[in-house]
LOVO-934073 format. One line per field, with one value per residue (C-alpha): residue in one letter; x, y, z; residue number from 1. Coordinates in pm, 1 decimal. Example, Ala and Ser with C-alpha at 12.3 -4.5 7.8 and 13.67 -1.06 7.14 Angstrom:
2
res	(a	s)
u	(1230.0	1367.0)
v	(-450.0	-106.0)
w	(780.0	714.0)
n	(1	2)
END
This chain:
212
res	(m	t	m	l	c	g	a	a	a	l	t	m	v	a	g	c	a	g	d	n	e	i	d	v	s	a	g	v	g	i	t	a	t	r	s	t	c	p	a	v	a	v	p	l	h	t	g	d	i	t	l	f	d	p	t	t	s	r	d	a	s	a	i	d	v	v	a	s	i	t	n	l	a	p	q	c	n	e	g	g	e	k	v	f	q	l	a	s	f	d	v	v	a	t	r	r	d	a	g	a	e	r	t	v	t	l	p	y	f	a	t	v	v	q	g	g	t	a	i	v	a	k	r	l	g	q	v	s	v	t	f	p	a	g	q	t	r	a	v	g	h	g	q	a	s	a	y	v	d	r	a	a	a	t	l	p	a	d	i	q	e	r	i	t	r	k	r	k	a	g	d	q	d	a	a	i	d	p	l	s	q	p	e	v	r	a	a	v	q	r	s	s	f	e	l	l	v	g	f	q	l	t	q	d	q	l	e	y	n	v	r	r)
u	(586.5	448.3	403.1	112.1	214.7	520.3	641.5	377.0	309.5	340.8	25.8	75.6	-86.7	9.1	-149.5	-513.0	-460.4	-639.5	-472.6	-221.9	-225.6	66.0	24.4	174.4	73.4	428.0	639.2	605.4	664.4	524.0	438.6	474.7	254.8	412.8	346.0	616.9	355.8	401.7	145.6	-76.6	-181.6	-243.9	4.8	-131.5	-254.7	-222.0	-557.6	-747.3	-698.6	-878.3	-884.2	-973.5	-1115.4	-957.3	-647.9	-494.6	-794.3	-840.0	-1190.6	-1452.2	-1656.8	-1366.9	-1352.3	-1400.6	-1339.4	-1267.7	-1151.2	-1057.3	-885.4	-1094.5	-1152.5	-779.2	-769.6	-448.3	-397.9	-64.8	120.0	405.4	471.7	803.0	1137.8	974.4	666.8	408.7	164.7	-122.2	-345.9	-665.8	-851.1	-1141.7	-1130.1	-1456.9	-1493.2	-1746.2	-1762.7	-1913.8	-2136.4	-2356.8	-2289.1	-2192.7	-2003.3	-1650.1	-1341.0	-1082.1	-741.9	-564.3	-200.7	-111.2	202.0	286.9	589.2	760.7	904.6	1135.5	1161.6	910.5	1145.2	1359.3	1201.1	1318.5	1091.6	836.9	605.5	362.9	28.5	-296.2	-657.6	-944.8	-1284.2	-1572.2	-1872.2	-2189.9	-2386.7	-2593.7	-2415.7	-2185.9	-2044.1	-1828.1	-1601.4	-1273.5	-1059.0	-682.2	-415.2	-68.6	181.1	514.5	774.9	972.2	1254.7	1132.0	1471.9	1465.9	1112.3	1190.5	1318.5	1661.2	1634.0	1810.4	1572.0	1271.0	1401.7	1444.4	1087.2	923.5	1144.3	953.3	1049.6	968.6	902.6	1234.9	1436.8	1658.1	1477.7	1130.9	989.9	1164.2	960.8	1194.3	1035.4	1160.7	1523.3	1681.2	1843.7	1517.3	1316.7	1573.3	1557.5	1177.5	1186.1	1439.7	1227.0	902.6	782.9	489.4	319.4	197.0	-55.7	-164.2	-227.8	84.3	24.3	196.6	352.2	61.5	-195.8	-17.5	-7.1	-377.8	-451.6	-239.2	-406.7	-768.1)
v	(-592.8	-238.1	-59.6	179.2	376.6	569.3	675.3	768.7	1142.9	1364.8	1499.8	1866.9	2028.6	2336.4	2479.1	2556.0	2558.4	2297.4	2004.9	2107.1	2469.3	2668.3	2849.5	3200.3	3330.5	3292.2	3264.5	3023.0	2659.0	2312.3	2068.3	1729.9	1455.2	1141.8	781.1	515.4	263.8	139.9	261.9	-20.3	-57.0	-292.7	-249.8	-169.6	-471.1	-715.7	-665.7	-898.2	-1252.1	-1440.5	-1819.1	-1977.9	-2316.6	-2439.0	-2272.2	-2202.2	-2005.1	-1629.8	-1611.0	-1441.7	-1762.8	-1949.8	-1728.6	-1963.3	-1751.6	-1383.4	-1256.2	-915.2	-794.7	-537.0	-384.4	-367.2	-250.8	-174.5	-219.9	-89.0	-125.2	126.0	103.3	-84.1	-85.6	-300.4	-145.3	-413.4	-355.7	-599.3	-570.5	-770.1	-792.9	-960.4	-1151.9	-1126.4	-1392.3	-1486.1	-1806.1	-1882.8	-2173.8	-2199.2	-2569.3	-2775.8	-2635.4	-2550.2	-2410.8	-2211.9	-2134.7	-1824.4	-1720.3	-1372.3	-1184.5	-934.1	-718.5	-456.0	-173.6	102.6	434.8	337.9	99.5	-121.6	-456.3	-549.8	-850.1	-1064.7	-1339.4	-1561.6	-1683.3	-1838.0	-1741.6	-1985.2	-1886.5	-2134.1	-2106.0	-2250.2	-2489.4	-2299.0	-1969.0	-1779.7	-1535.4	-1596.6	-1404.9	-1513.3	-1341.5	-1298.6	-1121.0	-983.8	-845.2	-667.9	-563.3	-242.9	-105.3	206.2	372.2	317.4	459.9	771.0	1091.5	1205.7	1487.2	1740.9	1669.8	1692.9	2028.3	2159.9	2067.0	2206.5	2508.9	2836.0	3085.5	3454.8	3687.0	3824.9	3516.0	3400.9	3067.0	3189.6	3120.7	2785.3	2470.6	2237.9	1938.2	2075.2	2032.5	1713.1	1599.4	1643.9	1458.4	1177.6	1141.0	1132.3	871.1	650.1	647.9	569.7	208.8	36.7	-297.9	-398.6	-679.9	-839.8	-1165.6	-1366.2	-1371.0	-1565.5	-1357.3	-1453.0	-1345.4	-1014.8	-944.2	-1023.8	-768.6	-504.8	-556.5	-561.7)
w	(-1152.7	-1185.0	-854.1	-815.0	-508.8	-412.3	-69.6	184.8	181.5	486.1	644.1	718.9	1022.2	1219.5	1531.3	1459.6	1085.9	879.4	706.7	439.1	559.2	700.9	1031.7	997.3	1340.9	1479.6	1168.9	881.6	965.4	918.3	1191.6	1025.4	1165.8	1026.7	1121.0	1129.5	1012.7	655.1	406.8	280.5	-84.8	-376.0	-666.0	-1009.4	-1211.1	-916.6	-745.8	-981.6	-1105.6	-1383.7	-1418.5	-1753.4	-1845.6	-2063.8	-1923.1	-2264.6	-2390.3	-2345.8	-2488.3	-2272.9	-2286.1	-2122.2	-1812.3	-1516.1	-1205.0	-1151.4	-811.7	-671.9	-355.4	-170.5	173.2	249.9	613.2	808.0	1182.6	1309.8	1638.8	1652.2	2024.4	2013.8	1837.7	1567.3	1407.6	1327.0	1042.5	989.1	685.1	645.5	317.2	140.8	-184.8	-376.7	-646.5	-910.6	-1113.1	-1448.8	-1349.0	-1040.2	-984.6	-681.7	-384.1	-488.5	-320.5	-514.9	-360.1	-484.5	-419.1	-297.5	-194.6	77.7	-2.0	213.1	2.4	125.1	-50.4	-316.2	-502.4	-275.5	-182.7	166.9	231.6	51.4	171.3	-17.9	109.6	-5.8	40.5	-15.6	-150.6	-118.0	-349.3	-193.6	-412.2	-665.1	-603.1	-839.3	-581.8	-275.7	-39.4	119.3	378.7	404.9	607.3	544.5	793.0	813.3	1069.2	1015.7	1229.5	1405.7	1363.0	986.8	960.5	1167.3	1012.8	1139.4	1393.2	1169.3	880.0	1111.9	1238.1	885.9	801.3	1115.7	1197.2	1214.5	944.5	965.7	675.3	558.8	648.4	363.7	336.0	430.8	84.4	37.8	88.0	281.1	109.9	-223.8	-114.0	-254.6	71.1	262.6	-2.1	-3.8	375.7	370.5	94.6	278.2	592.6	406.8	391.8	223.6	269.0	-76.9	-115.5	-442.3	-621.8	-707.5	-1081.4	-1353.0	-1628.6	-1852.7	-1592.7	-1537.1	-1909.8	-1932.3	-1657.4	-1829.8	-2168.7	-2062.8)
n	(1	2	3	4	5	6	7	8	9	10	11	12	13	14	15	16	17	18	19	20	21	22	23	24	25	26	27	28	29	30	31	32	33	34	35	36	37	38	39	40	41	42	43	44	45	46	47	48	49	50	51	52	53	54	55	56	57	58	59	60	61	62	63	64	65	66	67	68	69	70	71	72	73	74	75	76	77	78	79	80	81	82	83	84	85	86	87	88	89	90	91	92	93	94	95	96	97	98	99	100	101	102	103	104	105	106	107	108	109	110	111	112	113	114	115	116	117	118	119	120	121	122	123	124	125	126	127	128	129	130	131	132	133	134	135	136	137	138	139	140	141	142	143	144	145	146	147	148	149	150	151	152	153	154	155	156	157	158	159	160	161	162	163	164	165	166	167	168	169	170	171	172	173	174	175	176	177	178	179	180	181	182	183	184	185	186	187	188	189	190	191	192	193	194	195	196	197	198	199	200	201	202	203	204	205	206	207	208	209	210	211	212)
END
């Protein structure tokens, strides 16, 4: 499976400076505002699914149902030792023929990834989309959730200090971006989590999405 997103980026703020600016009023430093909540995203090529009838055909005329995941909305509770991330989403589907009422059930996955590559948990679910009689468009609703250890999602104190420590002009490391240092980048990556949501595709369906 090809993943679209890497580790969640830090949002940089400092004093009265704007986002992504460095406040130099009292020495150069970065105040890192960083959430322990997992970033939420849809991996590349997994946000759409196409059903064919007959199933063995890949002709455009054989496309039966096309569905897409959209409106992915996170709601996070980071008040305890376990950070809880809930993500709701819509599935918008269209069908070829506006016939009788019809319900289509589609499989999806919710995967927790640490550091951009390590899968630490995966759950499968289903979302149903019901087409009213005479209609070719319908919307279904789904949810995915994840628990992450707060300690694992929190930067070590020494790394946080290296990122936020004020540096004055003339200091040996004044011109060095702490996030460019390998050990700092590695610590940020280890403490970064993502909740990835997408359709649970067959290999054939995934290849179809990649080719089109």
